[in-house]
Residue, then its C-alpha position, 0 to 999 in steps of 0.5 A: m635476754h633484752l635489757g633496755g634495748i640491749t641483748v645480754d647473754p643470761n650466763w654472762f649476766l649471772q656470772l657477773i652477779v655471782t662475781l660481784f657478790v663474791v668480791a663484795f664478801a671478800v672485801l667485807y672480810l678483809v675490812k673486818n679483819t683489818a679493823s679488828k686489829y685496830f678497833e673492837v669489832d662486833a662490840n655491844f653498844d647499848r644506848d641504855q648503857t652509860m660509860t663511867a667517867i674517868p676520874m681526874d686527879s684535880g689536885r694536880i691540875s688546880c692551884a694548891a693555894c687558891g684552887n684556880h687552874g694551876t699552870k706552874v709546878c713546884s720546881r723542887c718536888k713537882s707534885v703541886r701546881y700554882c696559878s701565880p708566884e703569889c700563890q706559890r709564896t703563900h703555900w710555901n710559907s704555910g707549910h709546903r716548905t717541910e712537905c717539899k723537903e720530904n717529897s723531894s728526898 
């Protein structure tokens, strides 16, 4: 058999094709088994199906006094957040003092 001016033995050529085919399936099998340990393999991903949103606890992220993004946490109960010392004072004087005692004990 002549391919591009090169003489090729048909048995050797057929053996090469079968070997490559078997190696490709072996690699596919190994990759799929390895991936199934870490990922959901053969999952049904429908484009029409939408994912449900994960609810976020916005009370823990926003300031308890004004609703802005709170970065500081009450040092006693650690259950509310504040954006500034002024908001912390306002919330403390408006009743968090008694709630804080109940939450921390």
